[in-house]
C-alpha positions, 0 to 999 in steps of 0.5 A: 500499500503507498502511503499517503503523500504527506507521509512520504514527505514528511518522513523525507524532511522534505514537509517541513522545508516547504512549509517554510517556503510555500505562501500556502503554509502561512498565515498571509500578512499582506493587507486585508489578507490577500494573496500574496502574488508577487511570493507564489510560484508555480512549485508551490501548487501541488503541494499546497492542493495536496495539503489542503485536501489531505486537511479537508479529509482530516477535518471531514473524519473528525465530523464523521467519528465524532462521538457526540450526537449530530447536532446542526453545529457539529455536523453541518455548520463544521462541514461548511467550516472544513477544508480552509487551505483548500479553498485558500489554494483553489481560489489562487489557482483556478484565476491564474490559470484562467487569466494567465495560462501557461504549460506548467499551470496546464499540468497542474490542473490536469493533475489535480483535477482527479484529485479534487474529484476523489476528494469530493466522491470520499466526502459524499459517499461517506456513509458514516458522515451521511448517517450524521447529515441525514440525522441532522435532517431528520431533526429540521422542523424541531430545530427552530432553524433561521432561514439561512441556517436552514438552506444550508441544511437542506442544500447539505442533504441534498448534495449528498444525495444527488452526489450517489450516496444511495447508491450501492457499492458497485453504483459508487464505483462507476460514478467515482470513474465517471467523476474522475474522468469528467474532472478531466475532460472538462480540463482538456476542452478548456485547453483545447479553446483556448490554443485554437484561439491562440493559434489563429491569427489572420495576416493583412499584407496590404492597405487595401486590405483595411478599407473601412476599419476604423484607424483604432483598429488598424492601429492596433493590428499594426502594434500586433503585428509588430508584437508578433515580429511582423512588423509593416504588416496588420495582423487580426486575431479571435480576441473579441476587440480585433475580430469583432470590429473586422467582422463590423466594418472590413470591406474585404468580404473573404477577410471577413469570411475568414475570420467568422469561419476562424472563430466557427470553428475553433476547437473543431480543426484538425489538429491535436486541440480537436474538441469533437470526441471530447464532446461526445464524451462529456455528454456521454458520460453526464448521460450515464451519471445522471442515469445512474443517479436515476434520471431521465438525462442530465438535464432533469438531474441539473434542473431539479436543483435550479428555479426552471426545475425541469427540462420542460419549463426550459424548453417551453419558455425558450420556445415562447421567445423563439417565435418572435425572435425569429420574426425579428430576425427575418425583417432584418435579414431583409433589410440587409438584404436590401442594403447589401443589394444596393451596394452590389452585393448580388449573393445572399447574406452570410453570417460573415456579412451580417455585422458589417451590413448591420452597421451600415443599416444602423447609420442608415437608420439612426445615423450612428456608428460606434467610431462616433461613441467610442471616444466618449466610452474611455475605459477609465471614464466607464470603470468610474461611471459603474463605481458611481452607480454603484455609489448612488444606489448602495453608498459603496466606494472603491479606492485603490490600493497597492496590493500584490496582483496576480498580473501587473495588468490588474488593478485593486480596489478596497470596497467600503461602505456607507458607514466606512467599514471594509466589504472587501477587496476588488481586483480588475484585470480588463486586457486580452493576453496571450495565455489569457481565457476569451471572454468576461468572468468574475472569480472569488478568491476568498469567499465572504462568511460571518466577519470574513470579507472576500476577495474578488475578481473581474477578469475582461477582454477588453480593447486595448489602448493604442500608441495614439489612443486610450482603451475606447469601448465599445457598446457591448463593452460598457455593458460588460464592465457593468455586467461583471461589477454587478456579480461582483457587488453581489459578492462584495454586499453579501451578508451571510454566516456560511460560506456555502450560501454566500454571495454568488452561491445561488441557483445558477439561473438566479445568479445572473439577476445582479448582474444583469440588472447592473447593464440597465445604468450603463445606457440609460440617459440620465446615467450616460450624462454623469460619465459619458465625456469625450476623451479628448475635450471632457465634454459631455456625450451630447443629448442629440448622441445619447437620443440616437443611442436610446432609439437604436437600442432594439435595433438587431435584437432578432438576431442577438435573441436568435444567435443567444436561443441557438446556443441555449437550444443546443445546450439542451439538446446535447444535455437532454440526450437519451443515449451513451452512444456516440454522437457526430458532433457536426451532424448532431449540431446541424439537426440541433439547428434545422430541428428550429429552422436558424436561418442559415446567415446566422450561427449560435453564438457558440458552436459545440466544440468551443462552448467553454459555459456547457462543457466543463464551465458550470453552465450544462443544460444551464445557458438558458440562464441568461435570458431566463435571469433577464425576464427577473432583471427586466422586471426589476429595473422596472421597480426603479423606473416606476419611482421616476428615479432610476438612483431610487434609494429606497428601491435600491436599498431593498434590492440591497436587502432582499437579493445582494445580501443574502445570497443563497439563504433563502429560496430565490423566488421568496427573495425576489418576490420580497424585492418586487412584491409579485412574480416577474412578468415576461412582458418587460424583457419582450418590450426590452428585445423589441420582441412583442 
């Protein structure tokens, strides 16, 4: 029998030396207890993970083997506090893995993922531990628990049941194998997407290829070429600040086609990073796992623990939006085809034409293009505007502080409440770079619980500054900044006793409410006047330009809704599969899109081989959550509008107390009704998107 790795290290005198040099094995004396990023090296992670897992299992053994009668405090509450070192290590590692990946960190992820899966199984399949949990759960009606404690008890009990505690020995052994393989496949999938995203780029050799592109986009492409040793040329990548402007403005149709196809083929190229087998294997294993646990398919398993509850409810909800969205998109397509014919294009509109002719139609219809708007959206002004909105709503402030950072491009802020008390530390990291995953997200490096205040990160991939101009954001990037800050505020304002239900530890289809409602302030006329200032003159954005932005708000919403819904339906199709048989990924995706009759001029927002949300990203059978939560946020923002003041103090205080501070401590619909006074109405969403 091989001894525990920690025992081996200790016997060889290695463990003690690691203890003295590994930052994870010491109490952090940095300001506010943030990670000492300047001291943490890749070599520290695996020893810290191993020690953290060992500590967690020791904590669990003490709980499971206790001779005391099971109580909420010595069992449920004790489990919530277990494994501090592992939480400390994982909070740092998975942030730097996604924001600054390299070969060594990817190898660490591959090494620790099966260990983490095994550790989780060792807890949930511990019969002695579950007996104690079950004993406490059986007394739940007699314990006089408050809402948060009752939620923690309910969540803990259900997690054991949903993670196989009631399976026989053979079933548990099979479940362990499935969980281990799925943990590795999720890592592999993400690595493949990142690798393909990094490998692909387009080189423009002549100025003729740049026709139609704004000067800032051309400068950024020249800088990218210079960085790659291709001085005198222009390079465009799959990063959104490079890809999207090329699709919007490049007159060279062949260049647009190459870019769109490069994006649509991520993870599906004839190279070592092809994700087809990984997609099929993940879908197959998730079905087998769900079936083993007694569910018809993975979606039924996942949705049982969400607001929607069933695949039928999700599909019915998406179907109600699909028909109106299709009708609007068809009208948009006809208008684009007409403007394309006027420009001399006789071919039908293809996916690489949609963005391009949409910009021309926007200009013709509203006398508006993003080159007019972007000078008013200097990144620093937008960031300060988002901070200002948070201050006006909740009284909180953001103070830049000098702290260790995980990357030189990151900034740190101390967040304080209106009374001056500390709410937490907030990091921002805004620009794309090699090794950084695409997209935007919020991470908890440290969860809030009790008196412990959180450390939170927002990661984005915005337009970089050039030699001649600062970072000037698109409308989409502005809204993304507000969105991610909304997630951060949810974590920062949390006031829960237990970390398992604090902050963003809520049902998946509720977690997007705080982020998406925050987007509503970004383009509101009253708010734009406060923060949108020209980066050169400092002049406030003109009323005439604000009017154009407001008038164009519902423009192209048929396209935006259809591409989103197509991805959400593709996700549901994968996870309502009731077979473990091999699925040809391209054929499956085509059948899925044919079923809903998606026009060939639109592709899903994410295709199967780069849909990181649902293949390893935590949103499997859950991508619908964004638009589900949009029903909530559109209805919730209406509460502010009804007062005539988008910063109405009473409404903001109610949203803070009933939603933001509560985390997952109560049923989300109860929290929402407590804030709104009624259930949400889908009409607000239909109106916002122009689908009514």
